[in-house]
N, C-alpha and C positions, 0 to 999 in steps of 0.2 A: 504493499500500500504506499510505503514512503516513497519509492521511486516513481509511482504514478502520480502522487501528489505532487512532489517536487516538479515532474514535467508539466503539470498543469499551471503551477506558480510561475513556472519559467517561460509560460506562452507557448509550449509546443502544441498545445491543442486549444484552437480558439473557434472551432465549429463542432459543438459537443451535442449529438443526437440521443434523445432517450427513447426506447421501446419499453413501455410499462403496461402492467396488468393488475389484475385484482390484488395481488399481494402486497402491493403498497398501500393499499386502504384498509388491510386487516386491523391495524392498530387505531383506525378510526371507527371500528366497531362494525364495520362491513364485512360479512364472510366473503372468502374467496370460493372458487368453485370445487376445487379437488382436494381440499384437507379431508382426511378420512371421517373424522368425526364432527367437525364443525362447519364444513364446506356447504354450499348450496346444494350440490349433487347428494350429499349424504342426507341432508334435510328432505329432498325430494324423494330419495329412496325409500324413506319411512312411509310415504304416501301410497307406496304400492305399485309405482310405475316401473315397468321392466327396464326401461332405459331413461334414466333421469335426465339426460341431456335433451330428451325429446320435449321437455316442457318448454325449452326456448326455440322450438321450431314453429314455423307459421302453421304447419298442418295441425300440430298439437293445439295451438292457440286458438284457431278458427274452429276446431272440432269441439272444444270446451275451454274457454279461458279461464274458468273458475280454478283450476290447478295452478296456473301461472299466478294469478292474483292472490292466491292464498300464500304463496311465497313472497310474491313481489311487494304486498302491502307493507312488509317490515322494511325494506330497503328504500321504497319510495316515500316513506314517512319518517324515516330516521334522520335526525339532525347530527350530521356528520361535519367534522372540521379536518383541514389538511393535517397530515402526519409530516413527521421529519423527512420522509421521502419526497413529499410535495415540496416542503420548503427548501430542500436541498436542490431541486430543479429551480426554484425561485432564486436561490443564491447564485446559481450559474447564470440565469438570466441577467440578474442585477450586475453582473459583471461582464455583461456582453459576450458571453462565451457559448450562450444557448443557440444552437443551429435549428433544432425542431424537436417536437414531441409527437410521438405516435402512441396512441393509448387504446386499449381494448375497454376501457372502463366506461360506465354510464353515470357514474356517482358525481361528475362534474367538478371534482376536487382540484383537478389540475388547472382549471380555470375558474377558481372559487374567486369572490369578488375582491379578495385582498391581492389577488394576482393580477398580472398584466401580460401573461405569456401570449404572444401573438402567433408564433409558429406551431399551432397546435392543431393536430389532425386526428380525428377520432375514428377508430375502426368501428365503434358503436356509439351512435349519435343519440343525445338527449337534449331536447329543447324544453324541458319542464312543462310538457302540456300533453294531455291525453286527447286523442283525435279518434273521430269514426274511421273505421278501416275502409269503408265503402265511398264516403263522400268528403272526409277530411274535416268534417265539422267536430267541435269539440262535444256536442251533446246528442249526435245521432248514431244509431247502429251500435255495433261492438266497439266499444271503446279500447282502442289499442294505443300503448305508449309508444311515443316517438322514438323507439330505439330499433337497432337492426337485430332481427331475429336471424337464426340460422335459416337459409333458404332465401334470404334477402340480398339484393345487391348492395355492395357497400358505396358510400358516397364517392363521386367522381374524384375528388381530391385525394382520396386514399391512393389511387393509382397515378394520378398526375404529378404527385408530389415526390415519386421514387427517384427522380433525377437530383432532388435537392438531398435526399437521404445520401445518394451516391458521393455527394460532395462533402459529407461530413469526415472530419478527421479522427473522431472518437465515438464510439457507440457504446451507450450504457444500457444494459438490458436489466431491468428490475421488476420483480414480483410477477413474471409471467413464465409458464412453461414451454411457450412457443409451441403449442400443439395444435392450435386451431388456424386453419387455412383462411384466407390468405396471408393473416398476420405472421404466421410462422415462416413464410417465405420471403419476408423482408430482408433478411441477412443475406440471402443470395444476390440481393441488389448492391450490397456494400463490397467494394474493392478489397481483395484479399490483403492489402498493404495496411488497411485500416484496423487498429486494434479494437478489440471488444471486451468491455468490462462487464461481468455478470454478478449482479448483487441480488443474491436468490438463496432460498432455503435449499435447492437442489440444482444442479447443473442440468439445463435443457438438453434433452437428447440429441438435438440439431446441433448442439456445441460439443458433444463428446465423440461424434463421428470422426473418423480420420480424415483429416483435411489435407488433401495433396499440396495445397498451397502454403501450408504451415502458418496458418493465420495465428496472429497472437491473440490468445484468449485468457484473460485475467479473471479468475473466479474467486469471488469472496462468499463463502458459504455462511448460513446461519441466519440470524435475525436481521432483517433489512434495515430496521430503525437503528440498532447498534451500530451497524456497518457504516451508515451515512453520518451518524454522529461522530464515528471515529475519524471518518475521512474528513469532515469539516474541521476537526480539531487539527489534523496534519496540515491542512489547508490555511489554518488560522481564520476560518470564517466564523 
């Protein structure tokens, strides 16, 4: 960690891009998806669904939205606040080192009102409004949250900004297993010369496969909050 933070302090990295997932919001009280006991999939499994991830598919939602809302009511009404991981991204931005943020999250904490992150591109979008799935009106028909379900197309900006990701000189992966496509394919757009920092409980499988380009991957296992606090200490932030 010391060599990495020294390189950041020396100005070796001025275009830092973040790829983040649900793991950065766990300490805000929002469960992630895959934790064995506390994750959303574990909660859904208790409802008797054979495939817990089905609850986030369009077909399941249109067939019977009650299962989704039984789970969703908790995180739609929960008053969460940014974690140290979110504040770390803000610190990077305030020093004009932030290149962009790609997020899988719908909690909106990356763009909380106390933040001004401009280069923010969501893989799953939330406009804080519920709309009819047929006519887009807030009060007609089945009320569908304005988020991206499995089976829906991602926002066009997700794809059009890949060139910007290629221009980053450091990639930081936080709180994501990189299992869900097309988010999981983002690293394939990054030049092999660009170092990747992974701050996660586990190293994503996509980062453990043998890379013929010998890409530099720096893995900090364990608690994300503790890691970013330690990193900020080394950086003097």
